[in-house]
C-alpha positions, 0 to 999 in steps of 0.5 A: 858138216863133218869134223874132217871137212870143218877141221881145216877151219881150226886155224880160222877159229884161232884167228877169231879168237885172236880177234875177239880178245882185242875188241869189245868182250862178247855178251857174257853167257847167261845175259844175251838180250833178244834182238827187240825190247818189244814182247816176243810171240810164243816161239815155234820149234820144229821136232823134225829130226834126222835119223842116220843109219850107217849101212854096212854092204858086203858081197857073198865073199864078205868083201866091202861093195863099193860104188853104190848110190842112193838109188840102190837102197830103200829104207823102212820103218816098223813101229812095234807092236804093229807089222807094216813097213813105212817106206822112207825117203832118203835125205842124205846119202854119203859113202864113207871110207876111212882111208879116203878121210884119213888122206884128207885129215890135217893132222895136229895143229900148231896153235898159239900159245895158250890156246887149247882145243879139243879137236881130234884127228886121225893123224893119217891112219887109214883104219877106223879107231878102236876101243879095247875096254877091259871090264873088271867090274863085270868079270870074275876072277876065275876069267881073268886069265881068259881075258888076258889071252883073249886080248892078246889074241885080239891084239894080233887079229888086228891090222897093224896100222889100227889106232887102238886105245886101252880102258880098264873099268873097275873101281872107276874108268881109267885110260890105260893107253891113249890111241896108238899103233904101237903093238909094243906099247899096246901089250904093256897096256894090256899087262897093266889092265890085267894086273888090276883087280877083278870083282871076285863073284860078279855072276853068282846069285846069293843062293849060289854063293859059297860065301853067303851065310844064308847058305849055311843057314839053309843047310840047317833048315827043313826043305820047304823053309829052304825054298825046296819041296821035300823029296817024295822018294826020301826013306820013312822018317827022312823028311828032308830035315837036317841031320842034328840041331841047327848050328848057332840055333838059327830060327827059321824066320831068321834065316829067311830074313837073311836070305831076303836081306842078301838078295836085296843087297845083290840087287843093290850091288847090281844097280851100282855095276850098271850104273858104273858100266853105262857112265864109263860107255857114255864117257868114251861115247862123248870122247871118241864122238869127234873122231871121223866115221864109224868106232869099234868099241870091243867091250871084253866083259862077262856083262850083267843081267838085263834083269833080275827076275822073280826067284823060284824060292817062294820066300824071294819070288819078288824080292830085288827085282830089277830091269835095266832095259831103259837105262841100257837103251839110253845108253845104246842111243848116245853110242849110236849118236857118237857112231860107236859100234859096241862088240860085246866080247865074253872072254870065257868062250865056251862055257860048261855048267857051274855044277860040272866045275871042279870047285862047285860045292852043293849045299848039304840039303838032305834028300833034296840035293837033286832038286836044288842043283836043277834050280841052280841049273835053271838060275845059271841058264836064265843068268846066261840068257839075261847077260847075253840080252844085255850084250844084245841091246847094246850091239843091235842098237849101235851096228855091232855084233855079240862075240860070245861062246867061241874060244877064237874071237880073232873073226869077231875082231876082224868084222869089226875093223872091216865093218867100220873101214867102209860103209854108206851113211844114210839119213832120213826124216821119219814120216811119222814125226812122232817122238813118243818113245816107241821102238822103231824098227829100221829095214835096209834093203837094196835092189843089187842082188847078192849083197848082205847089208849091216846096220843097227836094228832101230832106235827109240823115238825119244826127244834129244833132251830125254830124262827129267832136269835133275838127271840132265843136271847131274850128266853136265856136272859128271861130264864136267867134273868126273869124267877125266876124258874130255868130250869132242861132239862139239869142237871148242877153242879156249884161252885164259886171259886176264880178268876184269877184276883182281882175284877172278880168273877169266876165259874165252871160248870159241864154239864151232857153229856147225856143231850147235842147234840154231832153231829157227823161231816164228818171228824169224830170228834163230835161237841158241841155247847152251849150257856152259860147265865149269870145273876147277881141279887141283894137281891131284885131279880132284875137283874143287869147285862146280859152276854152270851157266846158261845161254839163250840167245836170239840171232838176227839173220845178219848176226847168224851170218856173222857167226858163220863167217868167223867160224865161231860163237864167242862166250866169255866165262869168269869165276872165282878161282878156288884155293889150290886151283891147278886146272880148269875144265870148260864144257859146252852142251848144246841142249837141243841135241844134248851133245857135249864139247870140253876142254882142259886149261891150266891155271895161271895167275894173271894180273887183272886188266887196267883197260876196264872198270870192275864189273860184277860177276856175270849173271847166270852163274850158279856155283855149286 
């Protein structure tokens, strides 16, 4: 069931909450009991999962083709490194038209006082939401004027009724402007985004960065110790050594150590940049997942290399090596699950080699300047290839397109909006059934002639809950305490109510069951496994306290039918409010799928309920 379909049930969820408040509190999270006191047999979980792919069908004029059916498509999988294509049976076929979805949107709902939700609506806008991510972290300062010019052009290329949000990635992710169709508001947001600081030399390796001390040291060394071969054509006596004594008496061993240190430092800085960038993309995916249909994310960035490869300099050959392919694949999967298509946009347009730019500086290696320039050209070319490959991974695995080396990016923006306005959603159960981490290439064909199909190129067959337990716990805490954006994959309605004990704070949540996984067990019951995160904040938004709870409930068919009928799973949260608390965030994660939903509530000091006696804090809570 889709968000726009069950959004109409939001009022029913609110009524459900109101009735729960007046009744016996539900079993507290972490203390759910099995349906029988007798020993339970081993449980069985099915690992068969639907794979969903959004297919854009265009005619030879580039216009969307409507009226196609499942019989018009064939889906195949190719599991690398094998070349044979396995036909897949289409299980779900759904034509998606954003204008039709917007017409059915219920808009914002007036909830009862004190009730909060993470429901997002399209506000009747007929075009898909578009996110502009201005990446100051991975874009050097010289490109900022280009960024400003290109974003203004992109804004002018968007249809006037396109809801656009503006984010800035710097030392952290900041929302400059939430979704709006007002062009003046968006222009002001872009101006604010471009006034922020940028990274000065994000793309330069230490050997090419004129601010690095190792360049000064290398200017003083023989060519072989500087990582260069002597010039065979140098005049007699000119063996590519320096003219005069080395400045500051830098010894060769010290200079080489300095080079290695700077390259390791460069790699460490790149680790931080990649981590912060991918966390920002993951946070945006969690936030916009609840919006109906396909979303566009225009990532305006010079990007980062997908890997740091061995260096031609023998002193540095195996220092600071990195490969970020695996991390990017995980984030691409999260974006694809949220139906977010990435359109990486390099704001620099058509580029020239650095050595032909007026501010280029060549180290004064006597007799080897030409060889150094060739090595720098090789490094620069490899860096561009690696950065473009990072863009391609995110674009190909989410159904987007890379926009680089183009001084007019309006066509790319128009394509992004058109692709998301009308498409076909196709889902199937892979016949291999083996989620072993291998890449599965998706191939979609049509028996209709003249069609041009666009879709993501495949997926890595990994289990839904990937990563070790520590990384999953870290992601839960980050989404609860570090994200300033709420998560919308799981619909939540919540409110604060009087606690049973003095000095406690109590919250009730209703979690929509359509977004949760109820796994059928061998004894006929259904198991629901959730994690609940709670974070409190002070007035400035600083996290004060984090705790998590575990929910593992087994439901009979009658209990499961009751949850479906009342449109919500009830959960109670009790915490000890920290001094200075102003806001509380409640987050729910479906453990099987990893999907999350969160909601922010203002903290209110309430008088403890007199209807119950003091009870101990709910089990399963782990303060941090």
